[in-house]
N, CA, C and O atoms as a MOPAC input file, in Angstrom:
PM7 MOZYME 1SCF
protein

 N     53.02100 1     2.15400 1    -5.47800 1
 C     52.37300 1     1.01900 1    -6.07700 1
 C     53.45700 1     0.02800 1    -6.50400 1
 O     54.54900 1     0.43300 1    -6.90500 1
 N     53.15600 1    -1.26000 1    -6.41900 1
 C     54.10100 1    -2.31600 1    -6.73800 1
 C     53.50500 1    -3.20400 1    -7.83200 1
 O     52.33400 1    -3.57700 1    -7.76200 1
 N     54.30400 1    -3.53800 1    -8.83400 1
 C     53.87200 1    -4.41300 1    -9.91200 1
 C     54.67800 1    -5.70900 1    -9.82200 1
 O     55.90100 1    -5.67200 1    -9.68500 1
 N     53.99400 1    -6.85700 1    -9.89700 1
 C     54.66300 1    -8.15400 1    -9.91300 1
 C     54.35900 1    -8.86000 1   -11.22300 1
 O     53.21000 1    -8.90700 1   -11.66200 1
 N     55.39700 1    -9.40900 1   -11.84400 1
 C     55.25800 1   -10.13400 1   -13.09900 1
 C     55.92900 1   -11.49400 1   -12.93400 1
 O     57.07800 1   -11.57700 1   -12.49900 1
 N     55.21200 1   -12.55200 1   -13.28100 1
 C     55.76600 1   -13.90100 1   -13.20400 1
 C     56.03000 1   -14.41500 1   -14.60800 1
 O     55.23900 1   -14.19000 1   -15.52400 1
 N     57.14700 1   -15.10700 1   -14.76600 1
 C     57.46200 1   -15.66000 1   -16.07000 1
 C     58.64900 1   -16.59400 1   -16.00800 1
 O     59.21700 1   -16.85000 1   -14.94600 1
 N     59.00800 1   -17.09600 1   -17.17700 1
 C     60.11400 1   -18.03700 1   -17.30600 1
 C     61.26200 1   -17.37200 1   -18.05700 1
 O     61.04600 1   -16.69400 1   -19.06100 1
 N     62.47200 1   -17.56800 1   -17.56700 1
 C     63.65400 1   -17.01300 1   -18.21600 1
 C     63.84000 1   -17.72300 1   -19.56200 1
 O     64.06100 1   -18.93300 1   -19.61400 1
 N     63.74600 1   -16.94300 1   -20.65500 1
 C     63.91000 1   -17.49200 1   -22.00100 1
 C     65.37800 1   -17.51800 1   -22.39700 1
 O     65.89200 1   -18.54700 1   -22.83600 1
 N     66.05000 1   -16.38300 1   -22.24200 1
 C     67.47400 1   -16.28500 1   -22.57000 1
 C     68.13900 1   -15.31400 1   -21.60300 1
 O     67.49800 1   -14.41300 1   -21.06200 1
 N     69.41900 1   -15.51500 1   -21.40300 1
 C     70.22000 1   -14.56500 1   -20.63800 1
 C     71.10000 1   -13.84900 1   -21.65200 1
 O     71.98200 1   -14.44600 1   -22.26900 1
 N     70.84000 1   -12.55900 1   -21.80800 1
 C     71.54900 1   -11.75600 1   -22.79400 1
 C     72.93200 1   -11.37800 1   -22.28700 1
 O     73.90500 1   -11.40300 1   -23.04100 1
 N     73.01700 1   -11.02800 1   -21.00300 1
 C     74.28000 1   -10.59700 1   -20.40000 1
 C     74.25300 1   -10.93100 1   -18.92200 1
 O     73.22200 1   -10.78600 1   -18.26400 1
 N     75.37700 1   -11.37400 1   -18.40300 1
 C     75.49900 1   -11.59100 1   -16.95600 1
 C     76.92900 1   -11.27400 1   -16.52700 1
 O     77.88400 1   -11.86200 1   -17.03300 1
 N     77.06500 1   -10.33700 1   -15.58700 1
 C     78.36300 1   -10.00100 1   -15.02300 1
 C     78.61800 1   -10.97300 1   -13.87300 1
 O     77.91300 1   -10.94300 1   -12.86400 1
 N     79.60300 1   -11.81500 1   -14.02000 1
 C     79.86900 1   -12.84000 1   -13.01300 1
 C     80.39100 1   -12.27700 1   -11.69500 1
 O     80.31600 1   -12.94200 1   -10.66200 1
 N     80.91700 1   -11.06000 1   -11.72700 1
 C     81.44900 1   -10.45700 1   -10.50400 1
 C     80.34600 1    -9.95600 1    -9.57600 1
 O     80.46300 1   -10.08800 1    -8.35700 1
 N     79.26800 1    -9.37900 1   -10.13400 1
 C     78.23800 1    -8.79900 1    -9.26700 1
 C     76.81500 1    -9.27900 1    -9.58400 1
 O     75.85600 1    -8.79300 1    -8.98300 1
 N     76.66700 1   -10.22100 1   -10.51700 1
 C     75.38100 1   -10.82500 1   -10.88400 1
 C     74.40600 1    -9.87700 1   -11.57600 1
 O     73.21300 1   -10.16900 1   -11.65600 1
 N     74.90300 1    -8.73900 1   -12.07700 1
 C     74.02900 1    -7.85600 1   -12.85800 1
 C     73.67900 1    -8.60200 1   -14.14200 1
 O     74.56800 1    -9.05900 1   -14.86100 1
 N     72.37700 1    -8.72500 1   -14.43100 1
 C     71.91200 1    -9.57800 1   -15.51200 1
 C     70.90600 1    -8.85100 1   -16.38400 1
 O     70.09400 1    -8.06400 1   -15.89700 1
 N     70.96900 1    -9.12600 1   -17.68800 1
 C     69.95500 1    -8.71100 1   -18.64400 1
 C     69.39100 1   -10.00500 1   -19.21600 1
 O     70.14000 1   -10.83200 1   -19.73500 1
 N     68.07500 1   -10.18500 1   -19.12500 1
 C     67.47100 1   -11.43900 1   -19.56800 1
 C     66.10600 1   -11.19200 1   -20.20400 1
 O     65.48500 1   -10.15000 1   -19.99300 1
 N     65.65500 1   -12.16700 1   -20.98500 1
 C     64.32500 1   -12.11900 1   -21.59100 1
 C     63.42900 1   -13.03100 1   -20.77300 1
 O     63.78400 1   -14.17100 1   -20.47500 1
 N     62.25500 1   -12.51000 1   -20.41200 1
 C     61.30000 1   -13.21900 1   -19.57100 1
 C     60.01700 1   -13.44500 1   -20.35600 1
 O     59.41700 1   -12.49500 1   -20.86000 1
 N     59.59500 1   -14.70000 1   -20.45900 1
 C     58.33300 1   -15.03200 1   -21.12300 1
 C     57.23800 1   -14.99400 1   -20.06200 1
 O     57.26200 1   -15.76700 1   -19.10500 1
 N     56.27500 1   -14.08400 1   -20.24200 1
 C     55.14000 1   -14.00100 1   -19.32500 1
 C     53.92500 1   -14.61000 1   -19.99600 1
 O     54.00300 1   -15.09400 1   -21.12500 1
 N     52.81700 1   -14.58500 1   -19.30400 1
 C     51.57500 1   -15.11100 1   -19.85700 1
 C     51.14900 1   -14.35500 1   -21.11200 1
 O     50.56200 1   -14.93500 1   -22.02600 1
 N     51.45100 1   -13.04700 1   -21.15200 1
 C     50.98200 1   -12.19500 1   -22.23200 1
 C     52.05500 1   -11.70900 1   -23.19300 1
 O     51.72400 1   -11.26800 1   -24.29400 1
 N     53.32800 1   -11.77500 1   -22.81800 1
 C     54.34800 1   -11.07800 1   -23.59900 1
 C     55.72700 1   -11.64200 1   -23.29700 1
 O     55.88500 1   -12.49500 1   -22.42400 1
 N     56.71400 1   -11.16000 1   -24.02000 1
 C     58.11600 1   -11.42000 1   -23.71900 1
 C     58.73900 1   -10.06100 1   -23.40900 1
 O     58.67700 1    -9.13900 1   -24.22200 1
 N     59.34300 1    -9.94800 1   -22.21900 1
 C     59.90300 1    -8.67300 1   -21.80100 1
 C     61.38000 1    -8.83500 1   -21.45100 1
 O     61.85600 1    -9.93800 1   -21.18200 1
 N     62.08400 1    -7.72100 1   -21.46100 1
 C     63.48400 1    -7.70200 1   -21.04800 1
 C     63.53800 1    -7.23300 1   -19.60500 1
 O     62.92600 1    -6.22600 1   -19.24900 1
 N     64.26800 1    -7.96000 1   -18.77700 1
 C     64.43600 1    -7.56600 1   -17.37700 1
 C     65.91800 1    -7.31900 1   -17.11500 1
 O     66.78100 1    -7.93700 1   -17.73800 1
 N     66.19700 1    -6.42000 1   -16.20000 1
 C     67.57200 1    -6.12300 1   -15.80200 1
 C     67.62400 1    -6.00700 1   -14.28400 1
 O     66.65300 1    -5.59900 1   -13.64700 1
 N     68.74600 1    -6.36500 1   -13.72400 1
 C     68.91300 1    -6.22500 1   -12.28200 1
 C     69.95800 1    -7.19200 1   -11.77600 1
 O     70.63700 1    -7.86000 1   -12.55600 1
 N     70.07800 1    -7.26000 1   -10.47800 1
 C     71.02400 1    -8.14800 1    -9.82100 1
 C     70.31100 1    -9.46100 1    -9.54400 1
 O     69.53100 1    -9.56800 1    -8.59800 1
 N     70.58700 1   -10.46300 1   -10.38100 1
 C     69.86400 1   -11.73300 1   -10.35600 1
 C     70.84000 1   -12.90600 1   -10.21400 1
 O     71.11100 1   -13.60600 1   -11.19000 1
 N     71.36500 1   -13.12200 1    -9.01100 1
 C     72.29000 1   -14.24200 1    -8.84200 1
 C     71.56700 1   -15.58600 1    -8.96500 1
 O     70.41500 1   -15.71700 1    -8.55200 1
 N     72.22700 1   -16.54900 1    -9.51600 1
 C     71.74300 1   -17.93300 1    -9.61000 1
 C     70.52400 1   -18.11500 1   -10.51000 1
 O     69.79200 1   -19.09100 1   -10.34800 1
 N     70.28400 1   -17.19900 1   -11.45600 1
 C     69.17800 1   -17.33800 1   -12.39200 1
 C     69.66700 1   -18.09700 1   -13.60800 1
 O     70.74400 1   -17.81700 1   -14.13500 1
 N     68.86000 1   -19.07400 1   -14.05900 1
 C     69.22600 1   -19.88500 1   -15.21900 1
 C     68.08100 1   -19.91100 1   -16.22300 1
 O     66.92700 1   -19.67100 1   -15.86900 1
 N     68.40700 1   -20.20100 1   -17.46300 1
 C     67.38100 1   -20.35500 1   -18.49200 1
 C     66.41800 1   -21.44800 1   -18.05600 1
 O     66.83600 1   -22.51600 1   -17.60900 1
 N     65.11600 1   -21.17200 1   -18.19100 1
 C     64.08600 1   -22.12500 1   -17.79600 1
 C     63.53200 1   -21.90600 1   -16.40100 1
 O     62.48900 1   -22.46300 1   -16.05900 1
 N     64.20600 1   -21.10800 1   -15.59100 1
 C     63.71300 1   -20.81600 1   -14.23900 1
 C     62.43900 1   -19.97000 1   -14.31700 1
 O     62.32200 1   -19.08300 1   -15.16300 1
 N     61.50400 1   -20.25300 1   -13.43800 1
 C     60.32300 1   -19.41200 1   -13.28100 1
 C     60.57900 1   -18.47600 1   -12.11700 1
 O     60.92200 1   -18.91500 1   -11.01900 1
 N     60.41100 1   -17.17200 1   -12.36400 1
 C     60.66300 1   -16.17900 1   -11.32800 1
 C     59.52900 1   -15.16500 1   -11.28800 1
 O     58.74900 1   -15.04700 1   -12.23300 1
 N     59.44900 1   -14.44400 1   -10.19100 1
 C     58.53500 1   -13.31300 1   -10.05100 1
 C     59.40500 1   -12.07800 1    -9.87800 1
 O     60.22800 1   -12.01200 1    -8.96600 1
 N     59.22000 1   -11.10200 1   -10.75800 1
 C     59.96300 1    -9.85000 1   -10.64000 1
 C     59.00700 1    -8.78200 1   -10.10600 1
 O     57.81500 1    -8.77600 1   -10.41400 1
 N     59.56000 1    -7.88900 1    -9.30500 1
 C     58.75700 1    -6.82800 1    -8.68100 1
 C     59.35700 1    -5.49100 1    -9.05200 1
 O     60.57400 1    -5.30800 1    -9.06000 1
 N     58.46700 1    -4.56200 1    -9.35800 1
 C     58.90000 1    -3.21400 1    -9.65500 1
 C     58.01600 1    -2.24600 1    -8.88600 1
 O     56.79000 1    -2.35600 1    -8.89200 1
 N     58.65700 1    -1.30900 1    -8.23500 1
 C     57.92200 1    -0.26300 1    -7.52900 1
 C     57.74400 1     0.90700 1    -8.49300 1
 O     58.71700 1     1.39500 1    -9.06700 1
 N     56.51800 1     1.34900 1    -8.66700 1
 C     56.19300 1     2.44600 1    -9.57500 1
 C     55.90300 1     3.67300 1    -8.73800 1
 O     55.05200 1     3.64100 1    -7.84900 1
 N     56.60700 1     4.75300 1    -9.02000 1
 C     56.41200 1     6.00300 1    -8.30400 1
 C     55.93100 1     7.07400 1    -9.28100 1
 O     56.51600 1     7.26800 1   -10.34600 1
 N     54.88000 1     7.74900 1    -8.91100 1
 C     54.37300 1     8.84900 1    -9.72200 1
 C     54.66000 1    10.15900 1    -8.99500 1
 O     54.40700 1    10.27400 1    -7.79500 1
 N     55.18200 1    11.13600 1    -9.71200 1
 C     55.47600 1    12.42700 1    -9.08700 1
 C     54.61300 1    13.51900 1    -9.68500 1
 O     54.71800 1    14.67800 1    -9.28400 1

């Protein structure tokens, strides 16, 4: 199963300039969440869609 969340980048908490590993706060329609991953060229105010694959075992 795949989950998609759309929102606007509120703040960038951490960004490694060498490999683009980023920790950021995302404002969604319902909540503010923390996202992590390899996010090159992401800036505060950008609207993005993040995808997460959910696996149940």
